[in-house]
Predicted model as a PDB file, atoms N, CA, C, CB and O in Angstrom, pLDDT in the B-factor column:
MODEL        1                                                                  
ATOM      1  N   MET A   1     -44.050 -18.836   5.271  1.00 91.00           N  
ATOM      2  CA  MET A   1     -42.755 -19.436   5.020  1.00 91.00           C  
ATOM      3  C   MET A   1     -41.715 -18.763   5.903  1.00 91.00           C  
ATOM      4  CB  MET A   1     -42.372 -19.321   3.528  1.00 91.00           C  
ATOM      5  O   MET A   1     -41.716 -17.544   6.073  1.00 91.00           O  
ATOM      6  N   ASN A   2     -40.843 -19.566   6.452  1.00 93.00           N  
ATOM      7  CA  ASN A   2     -39.729 -19.038   7.233  1.00 93.00           C  
ATOM      8  C   ASN A   2     -38.555 -18.834   6.278  1.00 93.00           C  
ATOM      9  CB  ASN A   2     -39.345 -20.002   8.424  1.00 93.00           C  
ATOM     10  O   ASN A   2     -37.770 -19.751   6.037  1.00 93.00           O  
ATOM     11  N   VAL A   3     -38.448 -17.635   5.746  1.00 93.00           N  
ATOM     12  CA  VAL A   3     -37.445 -17.312   4.729  1.00 93.00           C  
ATOM     13  C   VAL A   3     -36.030 -17.469   5.286  1.00 93.00           C  
ATOM     14  CB  VAL A   3     -37.653 -15.879   4.210  1.00 93.00           C  
ATOM     15  O   VAL A   3     -35.147 -17.974   4.594  1.00 93.00           O  
ATOM     16  N   ASP A   4     -35.814 -17.049   6.510  1.00 95.00           N  
ATOM     17  CA  ASP A   4     -34.486 -17.162   7.107  1.00 95.00           C  
ATOM     18  C   ASP A   4     -34.057 -18.618   7.247  1.00 95.00           C  
ATOM     19  CB  ASP A   4     -34.461 -16.480   8.469  1.00 95.00           C  
ATOM     20  O   ASP A   4     -32.905 -18.958   6.979  1.00 95.00           O  
ATOM     21  N   LYS A   5     -34.976 -19.472   7.662  1.00 95.00           N  
ATOM     22  CA  LYS A   5     -34.661 -20.890   7.801  1.00 95.00           C  
ATOM     23  C   LYS A   5     -34.363 -21.502   6.432  1.00 95.00           C  
ATOM     24  CB  LYS A   5     -35.824 -21.642   8.487  1.00 95.00           C  
ATOM     25  O   LYS A   5     -33.450 -22.316   6.297  1.00 95.00           O  
ATOM     26  N   PHE A   6     -35.136 -21.107   5.418  1.00 96.00           N  
ATOM     27  CA  PHE A   6     -34.888 -21.584   4.055  1.00 96.00           C  
ATOM     28  C   PHE A   6     -33.497 -21.174   3.595  1.00 96.00           C  
ATOM     29  CB  PHE A   6     -35.952 -21.038   3.084  1.00 96.00           C  
ATOM     30  O   PHE A   6     -32.735 -22.009   3.106  1.00 96.00           O  
ATOM     31  N   LYS A   7     -33.159 -19.904   3.745  1.00 96.00           N  
ATOM     32  CA  LYS A   7     -31.853 -19.415   3.315  1.00 96.00           C  
ATOM     33  C   LYS A   7     -30.733 -20.127   4.070  1.00 96.00           C  
ATOM     34  CB  LYS A   7     -31.754 -17.898   3.524  1.00 96.00           C  
ATOM     35  O   LYS A   7     -29.683 -20.419   3.498  1.00 96.00           O  
ATOM     36  N   GLY A   8     -30.955 -20.404   5.348  1.00 97.00           N  
ATOM     37  CA  GLY A   8     -29.969 -21.137   6.142  1.00 97.00           C  
ATOM     38  C   GLY A   8     -29.740 -22.539   5.605  1.00 97.00           C  
ATOM     39  O   GLY A   8     -28.603 -23.008   5.554  1.00 97.00           O  
ATOM     40  N   LYS A   9     -30.807 -23.205   5.205  1.00 97.00           N  
ATOM     41  CA  LYS A   9     -30.688 -24.558   4.648  1.00 97.00           C  
ATOM     42  C   LYS A   9     -29.958 -24.534   3.315  1.00 97.00           C  
ATOM     43  CB  LYS A   9     -32.073 -25.194   4.476  1.00 97.00           C  
ATOM     44  O   LYS A   9     -29.170 -25.431   3.015  1.00 97.00           O  
ATOM     45  N   VAL A  10     -30.221 -23.504   2.515  1.00 97.00           N  
ATOM     46  CA  VAL A  10     -29.531 -23.364   1.232  1.00 97.00           C  
ATOM     47  C   VAL A  10     -28.021 -23.292   1.473  1.00 97.00           C  
ATOM     48  CB  VAL A  10     -30.028 -22.099   0.465  1.00 97.00           C  
ATOM     49  O   VAL A  10     -27.250 -23.999   0.826  1.00 97.00           O  
ATOM     50  N   VAL A  11     -27.611 -22.444   2.397  1.00 97.00           N  
ATOM     51  CA  VAL A  11     -26.190 -22.287   2.713  1.00 97.00           C  
ATOM     52  C   VAL A  11     -25.635 -23.567   3.331  1.00 97.00           C  
ATOM     53  CB  VAL A  11     -25.975 -21.097   3.669  1.00 97.00           C  
ATOM     54  O   VAL A  11     -24.537 -24.003   2.986  1.00 97.00           O  
ATOM     55  N   GLU A  12     -26.394 -24.164   4.241  1.00 96.00           N  
ATOM     56  CA  GLU A  12     -25.958 -25.403   4.900  1.00 96.00           C  
ATOM     57  C   GLU A  12     -25.666 -26.503   3.885  1.00 96.00           C  
ATOM     58  CB  GLU A  12     -27.024 -25.882   5.892  1.00 96.00           C  
ATOM     59  O   GLU A  12     -24.756 -27.307   4.085  1.00 96.00           O  
ATOM     60  N   LYS A  13     -26.429 -26.541   2.805  1.00 96.00           N  
ATOM     61  CA  LYS A  13     -26.254 -27.570   1.776  1.00 96.00           C  
ATOM     62  C   LYS A  13     -25.188 -27.192   0.746  1.00 96.00           C  
ATOM     63  CB  LYS A  13     -27.575 -27.826   1.071  1.00 96.00           C  
ATOM     64  O   LYS A  13     -24.957 -27.932  -0.210  1.00 96.00           O  
ATOM     65  N   GLY A  14     -24.534 -26.029   0.944  1.00 97.00           N  
ATOM     66  CA  GLY A  14     -23.419 -25.656   0.095  1.00 97.00           C  
ATOM     67  C   GLY A  14     -23.768 -24.833  -1.129  1.00 97.00           C  
ATOM     68  O   GLY A  14     -22.951 -24.699  -2.040  1.00 97.00           O  
ATOM     69  N   PHE A  15     -24.972 -24.281  -1.163  1.00 97.00           N  
ATOM     70  CA  PHE A  15     -25.411 -23.466  -2.287  1.00 97.00           C  
ATOM     71  C   PHE A  15     -25.401 -21.986  -1.925  1.00 97.00           C  
ATOM     72  CB  PHE A  15     -26.807 -23.890  -2.737  1.00 97.00           C  
ATOM     73  O   PHE A  15     -25.387 -21.615  -0.751  1.00 97.00           O  
ATOM     74  N   THR A  16     -25.410 -21.151  -2.958  1.00 97.00           N  
ATOM     75  CA  THR A  16     -25.866 -19.779  -2.827  1.00 97.00           C  
ATOM     76  C   THR A  16     -27.287 -19.803  -3.373  1.00 97.00           C  
ATOM     77  CB  THR A  16     -24.922 -18.733  -3.600  1.00 97.00           C  
ATOM     78  O   THR A  16     -27.692 -20.808  -3.958  1.00 97.00           O  
ATOM     79  N   LEU A  17     -28.048 -18.743  -3.205  1.00 95.00           N  
ATOM     80  CA  LEU A  17     -29.402 -18.744  -3.774  1.00 95.00           C  
ATOM     81  C   LEU A  17     -29.346 -18.912  -5.287  1.00 95.00           C  
ATOM     82  CB  LEU A  17     -30.148 -17.441  -3.410  1.00 95.00           C  
ATOM     83  O   LEU A  17     -30.181 -19.602  -5.872  1.00 95.00           O  
ATOM     84  N   GLY A  18     -28.372 -18.286  -5.914  1.00 95.00           N  
ATOM     85  CA  GLY A  18     -28.238 -18.398  -7.365  1.00 95.00           C  
ATOM     86  C   GLY A  18     -27.905 -19.804  -7.834  1.00 95.00           C  
ATOM     87  O   GLY A  18     -28.513 -20.306  -8.780  1.00 95.00           O  
ATOM     88  N   THR A  19     -26.946 -20.439  -7.180  1.00 97.00           N  
ATOM     89  CA  THR A  19     -26.581 -21.799  -7.602  1.00 97.00           C  
ATOM     90  C   THR A  19     -27.694 -22.784  -7.287  1.00 97.00           C  
ATOM     91  CB  THR A  19     -25.281 -22.245  -6.921  1.00 97.00           C  
ATOM     92  O   THR A  19     -27.881 -23.770  -8.000  1.00 97.00           O  
ATOM     93  N   PHE A  20     -28.436 -22.513  -6.208  1.00 97.00           N  
ATOM     94  CA  PHE A  20     -29.559 -23.382  -5.887  1.00 97.00           C  
ATOM     95  C   PHE A  20     -30.635 -23.283  -6.965  1.00 97.00           C  
ATOM     96  CB  PHE A  20     -30.142 -23.023  -4.514  1.00 97.00           C  
ATOM     97  O   PHE A  20     -31.186 -24.298  -7.392  1.00 97.00           O  
ATOM     98  N   CYS A  21     -30.931 -22.068  -7.400  1.00 96.00           N  
ATOM     99  CA  CYS A  21     -31.925 -21.875  -8.471  1.00 96.00           C  
ATOM    100  C   CYS A  21     -31.531 -22.653  -9.715  1.00 96.00           C  
ATOM    101  CB  CYS A  21     -32.078 -20.379  -8.812  1.00 96.00           C  
ATOM    102  O   CYS A  21     -32.362 -23.316 -10.336  1.00 96.00           O  
ATOM    103  N   ASP A  22     -30.258 -22.566 -10.072  1.00 96.00           N  
ATOM    104  CA  ASP A  22     -29.777 -23.301 -11.238  1.00 96.00           C  
ATOM    105  C   ASP A  22     -29.926 -24.804 -11.044  1.00 96.00           C  
ATOM    106  CB  ASP A  22     -28.319 -22.952 -11.520  1.00 96.00           C  
ATOM    107  O   ASP A  22     -30.313 -25.517 -11.970  1.00 96.00           O  
ATOM    108  N   ALA A  23     -29.621 -25.284  -9.850  1.00 95.00           N  
ATOM    109  CA  ALA A  23     -29.664 -26.724  -9.577  1.00 95.00           C  
ATOM    110  C   ALA A  23     -31.076 -27.295  -9.645  1.00 95.00           C  
ATOM    111  CB  ALA A  23     -29.073 -27.006  -8.214  1.00 95.00           C  
ATOM    112  O   ALA A  23     -31.261 -28.440 -10.059  1.00 95.00           O  
ATOM    113  N   VAL A  24     -32.073 -26.508  -9.243  1.00 95.00           N  
ATOM    114  CA  VAL A  24     -33.448 -27.026  -9.201  1.00 95.00           C  
ATOM    115  C   VAL A  24     -34.323 -26.466 -10.320  1.00 95.00           C  
ATOM    116  CB  VAL A  24     -34.079 -26.705  -7.860  1.00 95.00           C  
ATOM    117  O   VAL A  24     -35.525 -26.727 -10.367  1.00 95.00           O  
ATOM    118  N   ASP A  25     -33.715 -25.700 -11.216  1.00 94.00           N  
ATOM    119  CA  ASP A  25     -34.415 -25.161 -12.377  1.00 94.00           C  
ATOM    120  C   ASP A  25     -35.590 -24.261 -11.997  1.00 94.00           C  
ATOM    121  CB  ASP A  25     -34.905 -26.291 -13.244  1.00 94.00           C  
ATOM    122  O   ASP A  25     -36.700 -24.394 -12.511  1.00 94.00           O  
ATOM    123  N   ILE A  26     -35.301 -23.341 -11.079  1.00 93.00           N  
ATOM    124  CA  ILE A  26     -36.253 -22.285 -10.736  1.00 93.00           C  
ATOM    125  C   ILE A  26     -35.593 -20.973 -11.150  1.00 93.00           C  
ATOM    126  CB  ILE A  26     -36.634 -22.297  -9.183  1.00 93.00           C  
ATOM    127  O   ILE A  26     -34.476 -20.688 -10.717  1.00 93.00           O  
ATOM    128  N   PRO A  27     -36.258 -20.169 -11.979  1.00 94.00           N  
ATOM    129  CA  PRO A  27     -35.650 -18.891 -12.362  1.00 94.00           C  
ATOM    130  C   PRO A  27     -35.332 -18.038 -11.127  1.00 94.00           C  
ATOM    131  CB  PRO A  27     -36.587 -18.118 -13.313  1.00 94.00           C  
ATOM    132  O   PRO A  27     -36.133 -17.940 -10.198  1.00 94.00           O  
ATOM    133  N   ARG A  28     -34.163 -17.434 -11.144  1.00 95.00           N  
ATOM    134  CA  ARG A  28     -33.726 -16.635  -9.991  1.00 95.00           C  
ATOM    135  C   ARG A  28     -34.723 -15.533  -9.666  1.00 95.00           C  
ATOM    136  CB  ARG A  28     -32.351 -16.025 -10.257  1.00 95.00           C  
ATOM    137  O   ARG A  28     -35.035 -15.298  -8.498  1.00 95.00           O  
ATOM    138  N   THR A  29     -35.221 -14.862 -10.691  1.00 94.00           N  
ATOM    139  CA  THR A  29     -36.161 -13.769 -10.437  1.00 94.00           C  
ATOM    140  C   THR A  29     -37.425 -14.281  -9.759  1.00 94.00           C  
ATOM    141  CB  THR A  29     -36.520 -13.056 -11.744  1.00 94.00           C  
ATOM    142  O   THR A  29     -37.996 -13.601  -8.906  1.00 94.00           O  
ATOM    143  N   THR A  30     -37.853 -15.462 -10.133  1.00 93.00           N  
ATOM    144  CA  THR A  30     -39.045 -16.052  -9.514  1.00 93.00           C  
ATOM    145  C   THR A  30     -38.797 -16.328  -8.039  1.00 93.00           C  
ATOM    146  CB  THR A  30     -39.447 -17.352 -10.237  1.00 93.00           C  
ATOM    147  O   THR A  30     -39.623 -15.985  -7.193  1.00 93.00           O  
ATOM    148  N   LEU A  31     -37.666 -16.943  -7.731  1.00 94.00           N  
ATOM    149  CA  LEU A  31     -37.361 -17.257  -6.331  1.00 94.00           C  
ATOM    150  C   LEU A  31     -37.244 -15.980  -5.504  1.00 94.00           C  
ATOM    151  CB  LEU A  31     -36.060 -18.074  -6.231  1.00 94.00           C  
ATOM    152  O   LEU A  31     -37.836 -15.884  -4.429  1.00 94.00           O  
ATOM    153  N   TYR A  32     -36.495 -15.008  -5.990  1.00 93.00           N  
ATOM    154  CA  TYR A  32     -36.313 -13.768  -5.231  1.00 93.00           C  
ATOM    155  C   TYR A  32     -37.647 -13.048  -5.016  1.00 93.00           C  
ATOM    156  CB  TYR A  32     -35.327 -12.840  -5.956  1.00 93.00           C  
ATOM    157  O   TYR A  32     -37.910 -12.528  -3.932  1.00 93.00           O  
ATOM    158  N   ARG A  33     -38.482 -13.023  -6.054  1.00 92.00           N  
ATOM    159  CA  ARG A  33     -39.789 -12.359  -5.939  1.00 92.00           C  
ATOM    160  C   ARG A  33     -40.650 -13.059  -4.883  1.00 92.00           C  
ATOM    161  CB  ARG A  33     -40.521 -12.350  -7.311  1.00 92.00           C  
ATOM    162  O   ARG A  33     -41.294 -12.409  -4.060  1.00 92.00           O  
ATOM    163  N   ARG A  34     -40.648 -14.370  -4.920  1.00 91.00           N  
ATOM    164  CA  ARG A  34     -41.472 -15.114  -3.949  1.00 91.00           C  
ATOM    165  C   ARG A  34     -40.938 -14.979  -2.535  1.00 91.00           C  
ATOM    166  CB  ARG A  34     -41.541 -16.590  -4.328  1.00 91.00           C  
ATOM    167  O   ARG A  34     -41.714 -14.927  -1.581  1.00 91.00           O  
ATOM    168  N   LEU A  35     -39.628 -14.923  -2.391  1.00 92.00           N  
ATOM    169  CA  LEU A  35     -39.061 -14.752  -1.056  1.00 92.00           C  
ATOM    170  C   LEU A  35     -39.373 -13.379  -0.485  1.00 92.00           C  
ATOM    171  CB  LEU A  35     -37.558 -14.967  -1.091  1.00 92.00           C  
ATOM    172  O   LEU A  35     -39.616 -13.251   0.715  1.00 92.00           O  
ATOM    173  N   THR A  36     -39.371 -12.348  -1.325  1.00 90.00           N  
ATOM    174  CA  THR A  36     -39.673 -11.011  -0.815  1.00 90.00           C  
ATOM    175  C   THR A  36     -41.133 -10.886  -0.412  1.00 90.00           C  
ATOM    176  CB  THR A  36     -39.332  -9.957  -1.857  1.00 90.00           C  
ATOM    177  O   THR A  36     -41.488 -10.003   0.369  1.00 90.00           O  
ATOM    178  N   LYS A  37     -41.978 -11.759  -0.935  1.00 86.00           N  
ATOM    179  CA  LYS A  37     -43.388 -11.789  -0.539  1.00 86.00           C  
ATOM    180  C   LYS A  37     -43.614 -12.773   0.609  1.00 86.00           C  
ATOM    181  CB  LYS A  37     -44.275 -12.166  -1.740  1.00 86.00           C  
ATOM    182  O   LYS A  37     -44.758 -13.076   0.947  1.00 86.00           O  
ATOM    183  N   GLY A  38     -42.549 -13.266   1.202  1.00 84.00           N  
ATOM    184  CA  GLY A  38     -42.668 -14.189   2.317  1.00 84.00           C  
ATOM    185  C   GLY A  38     -43.003 -15.610   1.916  1.00 84.00           C  
ATOM    186  O   GLY A  38     -43.386 -16.423   2.757  1.00 84.00           O  
ATOM    187  N   GLY A  39     -42.859 -15.915   0.629  1.00 81.00           N  
ATOM    188  CA  GLY A  39     -43.106 -17.276   0.166  1.00 81.00           C  
ATOM    189  C   GLY A  39     -44.560 -17.635  -0.001  1.00 81.00           C  
ATOM    190  O   GLY A  39     -44.899 -18.805  -0.179  1.00 81.00           O  
ATOM    191  N   ASP A  40     -45.425 -16.636   0.054  1.00 80.00           N  
ATOM    192  CA  ASP A  40     -46.857 -16.915   0.021  1.00 80.00           C  
ATOM    193  C   ASP A  40     -47.367 -17.477  -1.299  1.00 80.00           C  
ATOM    194  CB  ASP A  40     -47.599 -15.678   0.329  1.00 80.00           C  
ATOM    195  O   ASP A  40     -48.409 -18.133  -1.322  1.00 80.00           O  
ATOM    196  N   ASP A  41     -46.664 -17.238  -2.389  1.00 86.00           N  
ATOM    197  CA  ASP A  41     -47.198 -17.685  -3.668  1.00 86.00           C  
ATOM    198  C   ASP A  41     -46.383 -18.783  -4.339  1.00 86.00           C  
ATOM    199  CB  ASP A  41     -47.298 -16.529  -4.586  1.00 86.00           C  
ATOM    200  O   ASP A  41     -46.380 -18.889  -5.565  1.00 86.00           O  
ATOM    201  N   PHE A  42     -45.697 -19.597  -3.553  1.00 88.00           N  
ATOM    202  CA  PHE A  42     -45.031 -20.768  -4.117  1.00 88.00           C  
ATOM    203  C   PHE A  42     -46.082 -21.768  -4.573  1.00 88.00           C  
ATOM    204  CB  PHE A  42     -44.066 -21.415  -3.085  1.00 88.00           C  
ATOM    205  O   PHE A  42     -47.098 -21.971  -3.909  1.00 88.00           O  
ATOM    206  N   THR A  43     -45.824 -22.382  -5.704  1.00 89.00           N  
ATOM    207  CA  THR A  43     -46.714 -23.445  -6.173  1.00 89.00           C  
ATOM    208  C   THR A  43     -46.310 -24.753  -5.497  1.00 89.00           C  
ATOM    209  CB  THR A  43     -46.662 -23.582  -7.734  1.00 89.00           C  
ATOM    210  O   THR A  43     -45.227 -24.854  -4.920  1.00 89.00           O  
ATOM    211  N   ILE A  44     -47.167 -25.727  -5.572  1.00 92.00           N  
ATOM    212  CA  ILE A  44     -46.830 -27.042  -5.019  1.00 92.00           C  
ATOM    213  C   ILE A  44     -45.610 -27.601  -5.737  1.00 92.00           C  
ATOM    214  CB  ILE A  44     -48.029 -28.022  -5.141  1.00 92.00           C  
ATOM    215  O   ILE A  44     -44.729 -28.189  -5.111  1.00 92.00           O  
ATOM    216  N   GLY A  45     -45.560 -27.417  -7.045  1.00 93.00           N  
ATOM    217  CA  GLY A  45     -44.409 -27.882  -7.814  1.00 93.00           C  
ATOM    218  C   GLY A  45     -43.120 -27.201  -7.386  1.00 93.00           C  
ATOM    219  O   GLY A  45     -42.071 -27.839  -7.306  1.00 93.00           O  
ATOM    220  N   GLY A  46     -43.198 -25.908  -7.112  1.00 92.00           N  
ATOM    221  CA  GLY A  46     -42.031 -25.172  -6.646  1.00 92.00           C  
ATOM    222  C   GLY A  46     -41.555 -25.651  -5.290  1.00 92.00           C  
ATOM    223  O   GLY A  46     -40.354 -25.783  -5.050  1.00 92.00           O  
ATOM    224  N   VAL A  47     -42.498 -25.909  -4.411  1.00 94.00           N  
ATOM    225  CA  VAL A  47     -42.150 -26.424  -3.083  1.00 94.00           C  
ATOM    226  C   VAL A  47     -41.492 -27.799  -3.213  1.00 94.00           C  
ATOM    227  CB  VAL A  47     -43.411 -26.509  -2.177  1.00 94.00           C  
ATOM    228  O   VAL A  47     -40.510 -28.084  -2.527  1.00 94.00           O  
ATOM    229  N   LYS A  48     -42.024 -28.641  -4.081  1.00 95.00           N  
ATOM    230  CA  LYS A  48     -41.434 -29.972  -4.283  1.00 95.00           C  
ATOM    231  C   LYS A  48     -40.005 -29.870  -4.799  1.00 95.00           C  
ATOM    232  CB  LYS A  48     -42.283 -30.794  -5.263  1.00 95.00           C  
ATOM    233  O   LYS A  48     -39.129 -30.614  -4.359  1.00 95.00           O  
ATOM    234  N   LYS A  49     -39.765 -28.943  -5.738  1.00 95.00           N  
ATOM    235  CA  LYS A  49     -38.402 -28.754  -6.249  1.00 95.00           C  
ATOM    236  C   LYS A  49     -37.459 -28.339  -5.136  1.00 95.00           C  
ATOM    237  CB  LYS A  49     -38.384 -27.706  -7.367  1.00 95.00           C  
ATOM    238  O   LYS A  49     -36.331 -28.826  -5.057  1.00 95.00           O  
ATOM    239  N   ILE A  50     -37.918 -27.443  -4.275  1.00 96.00           N  
ATOM    240  CA  ILE A  50     -37.085 -26.979  -3.168  1.00 96.00           C  
ATOM    241  C   ILE A  50     -36.823 -28.102  -2.173  1.00 96.00           C  
ATOM    242  CB  ILE A  50     -37.747 -25.796  -2.462  1.00 96.00           C  
ATOM    243  O   ILE A  50     -35.685 -28.315  -1.755  1.00 96.00           O  
ATOM    244  N   VAL A  51     -37.867 -28.811  -1.801  1.00 97.00           N  
ATOM    245  CA  VAL A  51     -37.721 -29.902  -0.831  1.00 97.00           C  
ATOM    246  C   VAL A  51     -36.769 -30.968  -1.367  1.00 97.00           C  
ATOM    247  CB  VAL A  51     -39.097 -30.529  -0.505  1.00 97.00           C  
ATOM    248  O   VAL A  51     -35.889 -31.442  -0.648  1.00 97.00           O  
ATOM    249  N   ASN A  52     -36.948 -31.338  -2.623  1.00 97.00           N  
ATOM    250  CA  ASN A  52     -36.067 -32.347  -3.215  1.00 97.00           C  
ATOM    251  C   ASN A  52     -34.652 -31.823  -3.410  1.00 97.00           C  
ATOM    252  CB  ASN A  52     -36.627 -32.816  -4.545  1.00 97.00           C  
ATOM    253  O   ASN A  52     -33.685 -32.539  -3.153  1.00 97.00           O  
ATOM    254  N   GLY A  53     -34.522 -30.572  -3.865  1.00 97.00           N  
ATOM    255  CA  GLY A  53     -33.213 -29.996  -4.112  1.00 97.00           C  
ATOM    256  C   GLY A  53     -32.370 -29.845  -2.859  1.00 97.00           C  
ATOM    257  O   GLY A  53     -31.144 -29.955  -2.906  1.00 97.00           O  
ATOM    258  N   LEU A  54     -33.031 -29.591  -1.743  1.00 97.00           N  
ATOM    259  CA  LEU A  54     -32.325 -29.462  -0.465  1.00 97.00           C  
ATOM    260  C   LEU A  54     -32.332 -30.758   0.333  1.00 97.00           C  
ATOM    261  CB  LEU A  54     -32.945 -28.355   0.360  1.00 97.00           C  
ATOM    262  O   LEU A  54     -31.748 -30.840   1.414  1.00 97.00           O  
ATOM    263  N   ASN A  55     -33.008 -31.777  -0.219  1.00 97.00           N  
ATOM    264  CA  ASN A  55     -33.120 -33.070   0.464  1.00 97.00           C  
ATOM    265  C   ASN A  55     -33.640 -32.882   1.893  1.00 97.00           C  
ATOM    266  CB  ASN A  55     -31.751 -33.792   0.483  1.00 97.00           C  
ATOM    267  O   ASN A  55     -33.058 -33.387   2.853  1.00 97.00           O  
ATOM    268  N   LEU A  56     -34.743 -32.148   2.009  1.00 97.00           N  
ATOM    269  CA  LEU A  56     -35.324 -31.847   3.312  1.00 97.00           C  
ATOM    270  C   LEU A  56     -36.139 -33.010   3.834  1.00 97.00           C  
ATOM    271  CB  LEU A  56     -36.190 -30.604   3.234  1.00 97.00           C  
ATOM    272  O   LEU A  56     -36.800 -33.713   3.069  1.00 97.00           O  
ATOM    273  N   SER A  57     -36.089 -33.207   5.125  1.00 96.00           N  
ATOM    274  CA  SER A  57     -36.981 -34.172   5.760  1.00 96.00           C  
ATOM    275  C   SER A  57     -38.377 -33.556   5.812  1.00 96.00           C  
ATOM    276  CB  SER A  57     -36.476 -34.563   7.198  1.00 96.00           C  
ATOM    277  O   SER A  57     -38.537 -32.355   5.597  1.00 96.00           O  
ATOM    278  N   ASN A  58     -39.372 -34.368   6.093  1.00 95.00           N  
ATOM    279  CA  ASN A  58     -40.733 -33.838   6.227  1.00 95.00           C  
ATOM    280  C   ASN A  58     -40.806 -32.765   7.312  1.00 95.00           C  
ATOM    281  CB  ASN A  58     -41.717 -34.972   6.544  1.00 95.00           C  
ATOM    282  O   ASN A  58     -41.472 -31.744   7.141  1.00 95.00           O  
ATOM    283  N   THR A  59     -40.122 -33.002   8.418  1.00 95.00           N  
ATOM    284  CA  THR A  59     -40.123 -32.046   9.524  1.00 95.00           C  
ATOM    285  C   THR A  59     -39.488 -30.731   9.100  1.00 95.00           C  
ATOM    286  CB  THR A  59     -39.384 -32.623  10.736  1.00 95.00           C  
ATOM    287  O   THR A  59     -40.010 -29.660   9.411  1.00 95.00           O  
ATOM    288  N   GLU A  60     -38.366 -30.800   8.393  1.00 96.00           N  
ATOM    289  CA  GLU A  60     -37.700 -29.585   7.933  1.00 96.00           C  
ATOM    290  C   GLU A  60     -38.587 -28.812   6.960  1.00 96.00           C  
ATOM    291  CB  GLU A  60     -36.361 -29.926   7.271  1.00 96.00           C  
ATOM    292  O   GLU A  60     -38.675 -27.587   7.035  1.00 96.00           O  
ATOM    293  N   ALA A  61     -39.242 -29.529   6.049  1.00 95.00           N  
ATOM    294  CA  ALA A  61     -40.123 -28.877   5.072  1.00 95.00           C  
ATOM    295  C   ALA A  61     -41.279 -28.176   5.774  1.00 95.00           C  
ATOM    296  CB  ALA A  61     -40.664 -29.905   4.058  1.00 95.00           C  
ATOM    297  O   ALA A  61     -41.632 -27.052   5.418  1.00 95.00           O  
ATOM    298  N   ILE A  62     -41.863 -28.827   6.760  1.00 94.00           N  
ATOM    299  CA  ILE A  62     -42.969 -28.224   7.512  1.00 94.00           C  
ATOM    300  C   ILE A  62     -42.486 -26.985   8.255  1.00 94.00           C  
ATOM    301  CB  ILE A  62     -43.576 -29.242   8.504  1.00 94.00           C  
ATOM    302  O   ILE A  62     -43.169 -25.961   8.276  1.00 94.00           O  
ATOM    303  N   GLU A  63     -41.308 -27.081   8.864  1.00 94.00           N  
ATOM    304  CA  GLU A  63     -40.776 -25.934   9.602  1.00 94.00           C  
ATOM    305  C   GLU A  63     -40.499 -24.748   8.683  1.00 94.00           C  
ATOM    306  CB  GLU A  63     -39.500 -26.327  10.335  1.00 94.00           C  
ATOM    307  O   GLU A  63     -40.664 -23.600   9.096  1.00 94.00           O  
ATOM    308  N   ILE A  64     -40.085 -25.004   7.459  1.00 94.00           N  
ATOM    309  CA  ILE A  64     -39.790 -23.922   6.514  1.00 94.00           C  
ATOM    310  C   ILE A  64     -41.069 -23.359   5.902  1.00 94.00           C  
ATOM    311  CB  ILE A  64     -38.855 -24.421   5.405  1.00 94.00           C  
ATOM    312  O   ILE A  64     -41.251 -22.143   5.854  1.00 94.00           O  
ATOM    313  N   PHE A  65     -41.942 -24.227   5.440  1.00 91.00           N  
ATOM    314  CA  PHE A  65     -43.074 -23.769   4.644  1.00 91.00           C  
ATOM    315  C   PHE A  65     -44.368 -23.504   5.428  1.00 91.00           C  
ATOM    316  CB  PHE A  65     -43.349 -24.771   3.598  1.00 91.00           C  
ATOM    317  O   PHE A  65     -45.239 -22.774   4.954  1.00 91.00           O  
ATOM    318  N   PHE A  66     -44.493 -24.086   6.609  1.00 88.00           N  
ATOM    319  CA  PHE A  66     -45.766 -23.940   7.314  1.00 88.00           C  
ATOM    320  C   PHE A  66     -45.688 -23.305   8.684  1.00 88.00           C  
ATOM    321  CB  PHE A  66     -46.387 -25.248   7.453  1.00 88.00           C  
ATOM    322  O   PHE A  66     -46.705 -22.848   9.204  1.00 88.00           O  
ATOM    323  N   ILE A  67     -44.517 -23.261   9.279  1.00 77.00           N  
ATOM    324  CA  ILE A  67     -44.372 -22.666  10.601  1.00 77.00           C  
ATOM    325  C   ILE A  67     -43.570 -21.386  10.445  1.00 77.00           C  
ATOM    326  CB  ILE A  67     -43.681 -23.651  11.605  1.00 77.00           C  
ATOM    327  O   ILE A  67     -42.413 -21.416  10.028  1.00 77.00           O  
ATOM    328  N   THR A  68     -44.184 -20.270  10.777  1.00 60.00           N  
ATOM    329  CA  THR A  68     -43.480 -18.993  10.608  1.00 60.00           C  
ATOM    330  C   THR A  68     -43.126 -18.396  11.947  1.00 60.00           C  
ATOM    331  CB  THR A  68     -44.327 -18.007   9.806  1.00 60.00           C  
ATOM    332  O   THR A  68     -42.531 -17.320  12.005  1.00 60.00           O  
TER     333      THR A  68                                                      
ENDMDL                                                                          
END                                                                             
C-alpha cells in the first residue's frame, strides 16, 4: 500500500484521518495500526470502505493499494 498517496487523497477530499474514519465507520485505532504496518492487513471490506469513502477511481485504488 502506498500510505503517502492514501493520506494525500484523504486530505484532497477534505478529511483528516480521524474524520475519514468516522465517515466510513472504521475505528481510528484500526486504521492507524494498519497504516503503520504499510497496509498489509486490510480486509477486502476495509478496502471497499476506503475506496467508496474517497470515491476513488479504479486506477486510483490500484495505485494506492497495489503499487508501492
